N, CA, C and O atoms as a Tripos MOL2 file, in Angstrom:
@<TRIPOS>MOLECULE
protein
  248   247    62     0     0
PROTEIN
NO_CHARGES

@<TRIPOS>ATOM
      1 N         -49.7430   14.4360    9.7790 N.3       1 MET1
      2 CA        -50.1640   14.0280    8.5450 C.3       1 MET1
      3 C         -49.3430   12.9210    8.0140 C.2       1 MET1
      4 O         -48.1870   12.9620    8.4330 O.2       1 MET1
      5 N         -49.6060   11.9390    7.2100 N.am      2 ALA2
      6 CA        -48.8160   10.9640    6.6310 C.3       2 ALA2
      7 C         -47.8540   11.4510    5.4490 C.2       2 ALA2
      8 O         -48.0420   12.4670    4.7780 O.2       2 ALA2
      9 N         -46.9770   10.7100    5.3330 N.am      3 GLU3
     10 CA        -45.9240   11.0590    4.2850 C.3       3 GLU3
     11 C         -46.3150   10.7850    3.0030 C.2       3 GLU3
     12 O         -46.6980    9.6330    2.7980 O.2       3 GLU3
     13 N         -46.3130   11.6230    2.0110 N.am      4 ILE4
     14 CA        -46.6170   11.4880    0.7610 C.3       4 ILE4
     15 C         -45.5760   10.8120   -0.0600 C.2       4 ILE4
     16 O         -44.4120   11.2110   -0.1090 O.2       4 ILE4
     17 N         -46.0530    9.7230   -0.7380 N.am      5 ILE5
     18 CA        -45.0380    9.0010   -1.5690 C.3       5 ILE5
     19 C         -45.4320    8.9490   -3.0120 C.2       5 ILE5
     20 O         -46.6430    8.8820   -3.2200 O.2       5 ILE5
     21 N         -44.7130    8.9660   -3.9410 N.am      6 ASN6
     22 CA        -44.8920    8.8300   -5.3960 C.3       6 ASN6
     23 C         -44.8090    7.5420   -5.7270 C.2       6 ASN6
     24 O         -43.7440    6.9540   -5.9130 O.2       6 ASN6
     25 N         -46.1600    6.9420   -5.8350 N.am      7 LEU7
     26 CA        -46.1020    5.5250   -6.1710 C.3       7 LEU7
     27 C         -45.3320    5.0730   -7.5730 C.2       7 LEU7
     28 O         -44.8390    3.9490   -7.6700 O.2       7 LEU7
     29 N         -45.2810    5.8840   -8.4720 N.am      8 ARG8
     30 CA        -44.6390    5.6060   -9.7720 C.3       8 ARG8
     31 C         -43.2280    5.6710   -9.4590 C.2       8 ARG8
     32 O         -42.5320    4.8390  -10.0410 O.2       8 ARG8
     33 N         -42.6430    6.4830   -8.6590 N.am      9 ALA9
     34 CA        -41.0810    6.3340   -8.1790 C.3       9 ALA9
     35 C         -40.8710    5.0410   -7.4620 C.2       9 ALA9
     36 O         -39.9240    4.2870   -7.6870 O.2       9 ALA9
     37 N         -41.7390    4.8500   -6.6560 N.am     10 VAL10
     38 CA        -41.5640    3.3320   -5.8020 C.3      10 VAL10
     39 C         -41.4710    2.2670   -6.9970 C.2      10 VAL10
     40 O         -40.4950    1.5470   -7.2050 O.2      10 VAL10
     41 N         -42.5070    2.2890   -7.6520 N.am     11 ARG11
     42 CA        -42.5360    1.2780   -8.8070 C.3      11 ARG11
     43 C         -41.0830    1.0530   -9.7140 C.2      11 ARG11
     44 O         -40.4760    0.0030   -9.9250 O.2      11 ARG11
     45 N         -40.8430    2.1330  -10.0600 N.am     12 LYS12
     46 CA        -39.5740    2.1320  -10.8570 C.3      12 LYS12
     47 C         -38.4130    1.8450  -10.2150 C.2      12 LYS12
     48 O         -37.4960    1.3190  -10.8470 O.2      12 LYS12
     49 N         -38.2800    2.1480   -8.8570 N.am     13 ALA13
     50 CA        -37.2260    1.8150   -8.0330 C.3      13 ALA13
     51 C         -37.2110    0.2690   -7.9460 C.2      13 ALA13
     52 O         -36.1430   -0.3230   -8.1010 O.2      13 ALA13
     53 N         -38.2940   -0.3660   -7.7180 N.am     14 LYS14
     54 CA        -38.4260   -1.7190   -7.5130 C.3      14 LYS14
     55 C         -38.1230   -2.5290   -8.7830 C.2      14 LYS14
     56 O         -37.5470   -3.6160   -8.7350 O.2      14 LYS14
     57 N         -38.5490   -1.9350   -9.9520 N.am     15 GLU15
     58 CA        -38.2320   -2.5400  -11.2700 C.3      15 GLU15
     59 C         -36.7700   -2.5330  -11.5460 C.2      15 GLU15
     60 O         -36.2290   -3.4750  -12.1240 O.2      15 GLU15
     61 N         -35.9820   -1.2450  -11.0470 N.am     16 ARG16
     62 CA        -34.4410   -1.0960  -11.1430 C.3      16 ARG16
     63 C         -33.8890   -2.2590  -10.3450 C.2      16 ARG16
     64 O         -33.0390   -2.9580  -10.8960 O.2      16 ARG16
     65 N         -34.2660   -2.5440   -9.1310 N.am     17 LEU17
     66 CA        -33.7030   -3.4500   -8.1830 C.3      17 LEU17
     67 C         -33.8800   -4.8680   -8.7150 C.2      17 LEU17
     68 O         -32.9270   -5.6460   -8.6740 O.2      17 LEU17
     69 N         -35.0590   -5.2350   -9.2120 N.am     18 GLU18
     70 CA        -35.1130   -6.5860   -9.8680 C.3      18 GLU18
     71 C         -34.3910   -6.7880  -11.1010 C.2      18 GLU18
     72 O         -33.7630   -7.8250  -11.3160 O.2      18 GLU18
     73 N         -34.4590   -5.8550  -11.8960 N.am     19 THR19
     74 CA        -33.4720   -6.0140  -13.2030 C.3      19 THR19
     75 C         -32.0020   -6.1110  -12.9630 C.2      19 THR19
     76 O         -31.2670   -6.8160  -13.6550 O.2      19 THR19
     77 N         -31.5430   -5.2840  -11.8260 N.am     20 ARG20
     78 CA        -30.2030   -5.4280  -11.2980 C.3      20 ARG20
     79 C         -29.9300   -6.7360  -10.8460 C.2      20 ARG20
     80 O         -28.8850   -7.2790  -11.2030 O.2      20 ARG20
     81 N         -30.7930   -7.3570  -10.0490 N.am     21 ALA21
     82 CA        -30.6410   -8.5400   -9.4620 C.3      21 ALA21
     83 C         -30.6350   -9.7060  -10.5570 C.2      21 ALA21
     84 O         -29.9050  -10.6930  -10.4640 O.2      21 ALA21
     85 N         -31.4440   -9.5020  -11.5020 N.am     22 GLN22
     86 CA        -31.4770  -10.4200  -12.5630 C.3      22 GLN22
     87 C         -30.1200  -10.4360  -13.4850 C.2      22 GLN22
     88 O         -29.5930  -11.4890  -13.8450 O.2      22 GLN22
     89 N         -29.6260   -9.1450  -13.8180 N.am     23 ALA23
     90 CA        -28.4650   -9.0600  -14.3550 C.3      23 ALA23
     91 C         -27.2080   -9.5850  -13.6350 C.2      23 ALA23
     92 O         -26.2610  -10.0920  -14.2360 O.2      23 ALA23
     93 N         -27.2700   -9.4350  -12.3960 N.am     24 ASP24
     94 CA        -26.1450   -9.8300  -11.5740 C.3      24 ASP24
     95 C         -26.1930  -11.5320  -11.4560 C.2      24 ASP24
     96 O         -25.1980  -12.2290  -11.2570 O.2      24 ASP24
     97 N         -27.5380  -12.0150  -11.6200 N.am     25 ALA25
     98 CA        -27.4550  -13.5180  -11.6510 C.3      25 ALA25
     99 C         -26.9870  -13.9520  -12.8850 C.2      25 ALA25
    100 O         -26.3050  -14.9750  -12.9240 O.2      25 ALA25
    101 N         -27.2800  -13.2550  -14.0330 N.am     26 ASN26
    102 CA        -26.8960  -13.7260  -15.4800 C.3      26 ASN26
    103 C         -25.4090  -13.4730  -15.5000 C.2      26 ASN26
    104 O         -24.7810  -14.3190  -16.1360 O.2      26 ASN26
    105 N         -24.6620  -12.4590  -14.9250 N.am     27 ALA27
    106 CA        -23.3780  -12.3100  -14.9090 C.3      27 ALA27
    107 C         -22.7150  -13.4940  -14.2920 C.2      27 ALA27
    108 O         -21.6740  -13.9420  -14.7710 O.2      27 ALA27
    109 N         -23.3050  -14.0310  -13.2100 N.am     28 VAL28
    110 CA        -22.5170  -14.9670  -12.3990 C.3      28 VAL28
    111 C         -22.6650  -16.4620  -13.3870 C.2      28 VAL28
    112 O         -21.7630  -17.2830  -13.5530 O.2      28 VAL28
    113 N         -23.9590  -16.5220  -13.9210 N.am     29 LYS29
    114 CA        -24.0920  -17.7090  -14.6420 C.3      29 LYS29
    115 C         -23.5330  -17.9420  -15.8960 C.2      29 LYS29
    116 O         -22.9760  -19.0110  -16.1460 O.2      29 LYS29
    117 N         -23.6420  -16.9260  -16.8070 N.am     30 PHE30
    118 CA        -23.0530  -16.7660  -18.0830 C.3      30 PHE30
    119 C         -21.6940  -16.0130  -18.1320 C.2      30 PHE30
    120 O         -20.7660  -16.5970  -18.6910 O.2      30 PHE30
    121 N         -21.5130  -14.9860  -17.6960 N.am     31 GLY31
    122 CA        -20.6390  -14.0770  -18.0760 C.3      31 GLY31
    123 C         -19.0850  -14.0510  -17.5380 C.2      31 GLY31
    124 O         -18.7930  -14.3670  -16.3840 O.2      31 GLY31
    125 N         -18.3140  -13.7140  -18.3320 N.am     32 ARG32
    126 CA        -16.9340  -13.4370  -17.7600 C.3      32 ARG32
    127 C         -16.4110  -12.2570  -18.3360 C.2      32 ARG32
    128 O         -16.9060  -11.8910  -19.4020 O.2      32 ARG32
    129 N         -15.5280  -11.6140  -17.8410 N.am     33 ARG33
    130 CA        -14.9460  -10.4320  -18.1260 C.3      33 ARG33
    131 C         -14.1480  -10.5430  -19.3330 C.2      33 ARG33
    132 O         -13.4650  -11.5240  -19.6260 O.2      33 ARG33
    133 N         -14.2830   -9.4040  -20.0680 N.am     34 LYS34
    134 CA        -13.3410   -9.5690  -21.4420 C.3      34 LYS34
    135 C         -11.9600   -9.6700  -21.2750 C.2      34 LYS34
    136 O         -11.2920  -10.1630  -22.1830 O.2      34 LYS34
    137 N         -11.3770   -9.2320  -20.1360 N.am     35 VAL35
    138 CA         -9.9630   -9.5810  -19.7390 C.3      35 VAL35
    139 C          -9.7320  -11.0500  -19.6590 C.2      35 VAL35
    140 O          -8.7550  -11.5770  -20.1910 O.2      35 VAL35
    141 N         -10.8060  -11.8340  -18.8650 N.am     36 ASP36
    142 CA        -10.5330  -13.1560  -18.6520 C.3      36 ASP36
    143 C         -10.5500  -13.9520  -20.1010 C.2      36 ASP36
    144 O          -9.7210  -14.8380  -20.3090 O.2      36 ASP36
    145 N         -11.4500  -13.6240  -21.0010 N.am     37 LYS37
    146 CA        -11.5730  -14.2580  -22.1820 C.3      37 LYS37
    147 C         -10.3210  -13.9380  -22.8950 C.2      37 LYS37
    148 O          -9.7590  -14.8970  -23.4220 O.2      37 LYS37
    149 N          -9.7570  -12.7330  -23.0180 N.am     38 ARG38
    150 CA         -8.5540  -12.4900  -23.7170 C.3      38 ARG38
    151 C          -7.4180  -13.1990  -23.2440 C.2      38 ARG38
    152 O          -6.6210  -13.6800  -24.0500 O.2      38 ARG38
    153 N          -7.2470  -13.3260  -21.8790 N.am     39 LEU39
    154 CA         -6.2690  -14.0690  -21.2700 C.3      39 LEU39
    155 C          -6.3950  -15.4980  -21.4810 C.2      39 LEU39
    156 O          -5.3420  -16.1360  -21.4710 O.2      39 LEU39
    157 N          -7.5380  -16.1560  -21.6780 N.am     40 GLU40
    158 CA         -7.6000  -17.6550  -21.8250 C.3      40 GLU40
    159 C          -7.3990  -17.8600  -23.2880 C.2      40 GLU40
    160 O          -7.0090  -18.9500  -23.7070 O.2      40 GLU40
    161 N          -7.6490  -16.8590  -24.0810 N.am     41 ALA41
    162 CA         -7.4370  -17.0280  -25.6270 C.3      41 ALA41
    163 C          -5.8930  -17.0810  -25.7680 C.2      41 ALA41
    164 O          -5.3070  -17.9480  -26.4160 O.2      41 ALA41
    165 N          -5.2740  -16.0310  -25.0740 N.am     42 ALA42
    166 CA         -3.7820  -15.9670  -25.3010 C.3      42 ALA42
    167 C          -3.1730  -17.4180  -24.6890 C.2      42 ALA42
    168 O          -2.3150  -18.0970  -25.2540 O.2      42 ALA42
    169 N          -3.7130  -17.6800  -23.6140 N.am     43 GLN43
    170 CA         -2.9450  -18.9530  -23.0650 C.3      43 GLN43
    171 C          -3.1070  -20.1930  -23.9800 C.2      43 GLN43
    172 O          -2.2670  -21.0810  -24.1210 O.2      43 GLN43
    173 N          -4.3330  -20.1140  -24.5870 N.am     44 LEU44
    174 CA         -4.5100  -21.3440  -25.4920 C.3      44 LEU44
    175 C          -3.5760  -21.2110  -26.8780 C.2      44 LEU44
    176 O          -3.0260  -22.1840  -27.3930 O.2      44 LEU44
    177 N          -3.5010  -20.0140  -27.3290 N.am     45 GLU45
    178 CA         -2.7370  -19.6820  -28.4410 C.3      45 GLU45
    179 C          -1.2190  -20.0110  -28.1330 C.2      45 GLU45
    180 O          -0.5310  -20.5060  -29.0260 O.2      45 GLU45
    181 N          -0.7280  -19.7660  -26.9820 N.am     46 LYS46
    182 CA          0.6330  -20.0540  -26.5650 C.3      46 LYS46
    183 C           0.8170  -21.5510  -26.4490 C.2      46 LYS46
    184 O           1.8030  -22.0970  -26.9440 O.2      46 LYS46
    185 N          -0.0510  -22.1720  -25.8480 N.am     47 ALA47
    186 CA          0.1110  -23.6660  -25.6100 C.3      47 ALA47
    187 C          -0.0050  -24.2650  -27.0150 C.2      47 ALA47
    188 O           0.5760  -25.3300  -27.2210 O.2      47 ALA47
    189 N          -0.6490  -23.7270  -27.9260 N.am     48 LYS48
    190 CA         -0.6710  -24.4130  -29.2190 C.3      48 LYS48
    191 C           0.8300  -24.1800  -29.8520 C.2      48 LYS48
    192 O           1.5530  -25.0710  -30.2980 O.2      48 LYS48
    193 N           1.1120  -22.8640  -29.7910 N.am     49 ARG49
    194 CA          2.4750  -22.5290  -30.4570 C.3      49 ARG49
    195 C           3.5190  -23.4670  -29.8760 C.2      49 ARG49
    196 O           4.3030  -24.0620  -30.6150 O.2      49 ARG49
    197 N           3.5340  -23.6050  -28.5040 N.am     50 ASP50
    198 CA          4.5650  -24.4910  -27.9520 C.3      50 ASP50
    199 C           4.3840  -25.7400  -28.3350 C.2      50 ASP50
    200 O           5.4600  -26.2760  -28.5990 O.2      50 ASP50
    201 N           3.3570  -26.5040  -28.4910 N.am     51 LEU51
    202 CA          3.0370  -27.8350  -28.9770 C.3      51 LEU51
    203 C           3.5900  -27.9480  -30.4090 C.2      51 LEU51
    204 O           4.2560  -28.9120  -30.7850 O.2      51 LEU51
    205 N           3.3310  -27.1050  -31.0270 N.am     52 ASP52
    206 CA          3.7520  -26.9550  -32.6480 C.3      52 ASP52
    207 C           5.2220  -26.9200  -32.7310 C.2      52 ASP52
    208 O           5.7950  -27.6730  -33.5190 O.2      52 ASP52
    209 N           5.9260  -26.0450  -31.9250 N.am     53 GLY53
    210 CA          7.3910  -25.9170  -31.9360 C.3      53 GLY53
    211 C           8.0110  -27.2250  -31.4450 C.2      53 GLY53
    212 O           9.1890  -27.4130  -31.7490 O.2      53 GLY53
    213 N           7.4330  -28.0670  -30.7930 N.am     54 HIS54
    214 CA          8.0350  -29.1550  -30.2580 C.3      54 HIS54
    215 C           7.8950  -30.4380  -31.3870 C.2      54 HIS54
    216 O           8.6050  -31.4420  -31.3380 O.2      54 HIS54
    217 N           6.9890  -30.2310  -32.2640 N.am     55 ALA55
    218 CA          6.6080  -31.2680  -33.3170 C.3      55 ALA55
    219 C           7.9170  -31.6800  -34.0790 C.2      55 ALA55
    220 O           8.7360  -30.8670  -34.5090 O.2      55 ALA55
    221 N           8.0080  -32.9690  -34.1890 N.am     56 MET56
    222 CA          9.0810  -33.3950  -35.0380 C.3      56 MET56
    223 C           8.7430  -33.5890  -36.5580 C.2      56 MET56
    224 O           7.6350  -33.9930  -36.9110 O.2      56 MET56
    225 N           9.6560  -33.3100  -37.3640 N.am     57 THR57
    226 CA          9.4830  -33.4070  -38.7890 C.3      57 THR57
    227 C           9.6590  -34.7210  -39.2410 C.2      57 THR57
    228 O          10.5760  -35.3540  -38.7170 O.2      57 THR57
    229 N           8.9400  -35.3010  -40.1520 N.am     58 PRO58
    230 CA          9.0610  -36.6470  -40.6310 C.3      58 PRO58
    231 C          10.2620  -36.7200  -41.3600 C.2      58 PRO58
    232 O          10.5620  -35.7680  -42.0810 O.2      58 PRO58
    233 N          11.1040  -37.8500  -41.2720 N.am     59 LYS59
    234 CA         12.2950  -37.9760  -42.1790 C.3      59 LYS59
    235 C          11.9570  -38.3030  -43.6080 C.2      59 LYS59
    236 O          10.9530  -38.9570  -43.8900 O.2      59 LYS59
    237 N          12.7630  -37.8660  -44.4720 N.am     60 ASP60
    238 CA         12.5190  -38.1750  -45.8690 C.3      60 ASP60
    239 C          12.7870  -39.7330  -46.1960 C.2      60 ASP60
    240 O          13.8340  -40.3090  -45.9030 O.2      60 ASP60
    241 N          11.7440  -40.2970  -46.8130 N.am     61 PRO61
    242 CA         12.0100  -41.8340  -47.1710 C.3      61 PRO61
    243 C          13.0550  -41.9050  -48.2310 C.2      61 PRO61
    244 O          13.0230  -41.1700  -49.2180 O.2      61 PRO61
    245 N          13.9830  -42.7980  -48.0180 N.am     62 GLU62
    246 CA         15.1180  -43.0510  -49.0150 C.3      62 GLU62
    247 C          15.2250  -44.4240  -49.5460 C.2      62 GLU62
    248 O          16.1120  -44.7060  -50.3520 O.2      62 GLU62
@<TRIPOS>BOND
     1     1     2 1
     2     2     3 1
     3     3     4 2
     4     3     5 am
     5     5     6 1
     6     6     7 1
     7     7     8 2
     8     7     9 am
     9     9    10 1
    10    10    11 1
    11    11    12 2
    12    11    13 am
    13    13    14 1
    14    14    15 1
    15    15    16 2
    16    15    17 am
    17    17    18 1
    18    18    19 1
    19    19    20 2
    20    19    21 am
    21    21    22 1
    22    22    23 1
    23    23    24 2
    24    23    25 am
    25    25    26 1
    26    26    27 1
    27    27    28 2
    28    27    29 am
    29    29    30 1
    30    30    31 1
    31    31    32 2
    32    31    33 am
    33    33    34 1
    34    34    35 1
    35    35    36 2
    36    35    37 am
    37    37    38 1
    38    38    39 1
    39    39    40 2
    40    39    41 am
    41    41    42 1
    42    42    43 1
    43    43    44 2
    44    43    45 am
    45    45    46 1
    46    46    47 1
    47    47    48 2
    48    47    49 am
    49    49    50 1
    50    50    51 1
    51    51    52 2
    52    51    53 am
    53    53    54 1
    54    54    55 1
    55    55    56 2
    56    55    57 am
    57    57    58 1
    58    58    59 1
    59    59    60 2
    60    59    61 am
    61    61    62 1
    62    62    63 1
    63    63    64 2
    64    63    65 am
    65    65    66 1
    66    66    67 1
    67    67    68 2
    68    67    69 am
    69    69    70 1
    70    70    71 1
    71    71    72 2
    72    71    73 am
    73    73    74 1
    74    74    75 1
    75    75    76 2
    76    75    77 am
    77    77    78 1
    78    78    79 1
    79    79    80 2
    80    79    81 am
    81    81    82 1
    82    82    83 1
    83    83    84 2
    84    83    85 am
    85    85    86 1
    86    86    87 1
    87    87    88 2
    88    87    89 am
    89    89    90 1
    90    90    91 1
    91    91    92 2
    92    91    93 am
    93    93    94 1
    94    94    95 1
    95    95    96 2
    96    95    97 am
    97    97    98 1
    98    98    99 1
    99    99   100 2
   100    99   101 am
   101   101   102 1
   102   102   103 1
   103   103   104 2
   104   103   105 am
   105   105   106 1
   106   106   107 1
   107   107   108 2
   108   107   109 am
   109   109   110 1
   110   110   111 1
   111   111   112 2
   112   111   113 am
   113   113   114 1
   114   114   115 1
   115   115   116 2
   116   115   117 am
   117   117   118 1
   118   118   119 1
   119   119   120 2
   120   119   121 am
   121   121   122 1
   122   122   123 1
   123   123   124 2
   124   123   125 am
   125   125   126 1
   126   126   127 1
   127   127   128 2
   128   127   129 am
   129   129   130 1
   130   130   131 1
   131   131   132 2
   132   131   133 am
   133   133   134 1
   134   134   135 1
   135   135   136 2
   136   135   137 am
   137   137   138 1
   138   138   139 1
   139   139   140 2
   140   139   141 am
   141   141   142 1
   142   142   143 1
   143   143   144 2
   144   143   145 am
   145   145   146 1
   146   146   147 1
   147   147   148 2
   148   147   149 am
   149   149   150 1
   150   150   151 1
   151   151   152 2
   152   151   153 am
   153   153   154 1
   154   154   155 1
   155   155   156 2
   156   155   157 am
   157   157   158 1
   158   158   159 1
   159   159   160 2
   160   159   161 am
   161   161   162 1
   162   162   163 1
   163   163   164 2
   164   163   165 am
   165   165   166 1
   166   166   167 1
   167   167   168 2
   168   167   169 am
   169   169   170 1
   170   170   171 1
   171   171   172 2
   172   171   173 am
   173   173   174 1
   174   174   175 1
   175   175   176 2
   176   175   177 am
   177   177   178 1
   178   178   179 1
   179   179   180 2
   180   179   181 am
   181   181   182 1
   182   182   183 1
   183   183   184 2
   184   183   185 am
   185   185   186 1
   186   186   187 1
   187   187   188 2
   188   187   189 am
   189   189   190 1
   190   190   191 1
   191   191   192 2
   192   191   193 am
   193   193   194 1
   194   194   195 1
   195   195   196 2
   196   195   197 am
   197   197   198 1
   198   198   199 1
   199   199   200 2
   200   199   201 am
   201   201   202 1
   202   202   203 1
   203   203   204 2
   204   203   205 am
   205   205   206 1
   206   206   207 1
   207   207   208 2
   208   207   209 am
   209   209   210 1
   210   210   211 1
   211   211   212 2
   212   211   213 am
   213   213   214 1
   214   214   215 1
   215   215   216 2
   216   215   217 am
   217   217   218 1
   218   218   219 1
   219   219   220 2
   220   219   221 am
   221   221   222 1
   222   222   223 1
   223   223   224 2
   224   223   225 am
   225   225   226 1
   226   226   227 1
   227   227   228 2
   228   227   229 am
   229   229   230 1
   230   230   231 1
   231   231   232 2
   232   231   233 am
   233   233   234 1
   234   234   235 1
   235   235   236 2
   236   235   237 am
   237   237   238 1
   238   238   239 1
   239   239   240 2
   240   239   241 am
   241   241   242 1
   242   242   243 1
   243   243   244 2
   244   243   245 am
   245   245   246 1
   246   246   247 1
   247   247   248 2
@<TRIPOS>SUBSTRUCTURE
     1 MET1         2 RESIDUE 1 A MET
     2 ALA2         6 RESIDUE 1 A ALA
     3 GLU3        10 RESIDUE 1 A GLU
     4 ILE4        14 RESIDUE 1 A ILE
     5 ILE5        18 RESIDUE 1 A ILE
     6 ASN6        22 RESIDUE 1 A ASN
     7 LEU7        26 RESIDUE 1 A LEU
     8 ARG8        30 RESIDUE 1 A ARG
     9 ALA9        34 RESIDUE 1 A ALA
    10 VAL10       38 RESIDUE 1 A VAL
    11 ARG11       42 RESIDUE 1 A ARG
    12 LYS12       46 RESIDUE 1 A LYS
    13 ALA13       50 RESIDUE 1 A ALA
    14 LYS14       54 RESIDUE 1 A LYS
    15 GLU15       58 RESIDUE 1 A GLU
    16 ARG16       62 RESIDUE 1 A ARG
    17 LEU17       66 RESIDUE 1 A LEU
    18 GLU18       70 RESIDUE 1 A GLU
    19 THR19       74 RESIDUE 1 A THR
    20 ARG20       78 RESIDUE 1 A ARG
    21 ALA21       82 RESIDUE 1 A ALA
    22 GLN22       86 RESIDUE 1 A GLN
    23 ALA23       90 RESIDUE 1 A ALA
    24 ASP24       94 RESIDUE 1 A ASP
    25 ALA25       98 RESIDUE 1 A ALA
    26 ASN26      102 RESIDUE 1 A ASN
    27 ALA27      106 RESIDUE 1 A ALA
    28 VAL28      110 RESIDUE 1 A VAL
    29 LYS29      114 RESIDUE 1 A LYS
    30 PHE30      118 RESIDUE 1 A PHE
    31 GLY31      122 RESIDUE 1 A GLY
    32 ARG32      126 RESIDUE 1 A ARG
    33 ARG33      130 RESIDUE 1 A ARG
    34 LYS34      134 RESIDUE 1 A LYS
    35 VAL35      138 RESIDUE 1 A VAL
    36 ASP36      142 RESIDUE 1 A ASP
    37 LYS37      146 RESIDUE 1 A LYS
    38 ARG38      150 RESIDUE 1 A ARG
    39 LEU39      154 RESIDUE 1 A LEU
    40 GLU40      158 RESIDUE 1 A GLU
    41 ALA41      162 RESIDUE 1 A ALA
    42 ALA42      166 RESIDUE 1 A ALA
    43 GLN43      170 RESIDUE 1 A GLN
    44 LEU44      174 RESIDUE 1 A LEU
    45 GLU45      178 RESIDUE 1 A GLU
    46 LYS46      182 RESIDUE 1 A LYS
    47 ALA47      186 RESIDUE 1 A ALA
    48 LYS48      190 RESIDUE 1 A LYS
    49 ARG49      194 RESIDUE 1 A ARG
    50 ASP50      198 RESIDUE 1 A ASP
    51 LEU51      202 RESIDUE 1 A LEU
    52 ASP52      206 RESIDUE 1 A ASP
    53 GLY53      210 RESIDUE 1 A GLY
    54 HIS54      214 RESIDUE 1 A HIS
    55 ALA55      218 RESIDUE 1 A ALA
    56 MET56      222 RESIDUE 1 A MET
    57 THR57      226 RESIDUE 1 A THR
    58 PRO58      230 RESIDUE 1 A PRO
    59 LYS59      234 RESIDUE 1 A LYS
    60 ASP60      238 RESIDUE 1 A ASP
    61 PRO61      242 RESIDUE 1 A PRO
    62 GLU62      246 RESIDUE 1 A GLU
């Protein structure tokens, strides 16, 4: 006898694989991890603070 397969289960498994493949493609194309976003924001903030710390104050006009 032939093996009996549940077509609904096969269809759902195929949909899951396609959805996962699309999600992985979107993650590569658009996404960054939350840790990476926070690290970049912290680095930008530190660079801004460092730059502001080196700013010279204007002299008083006499």
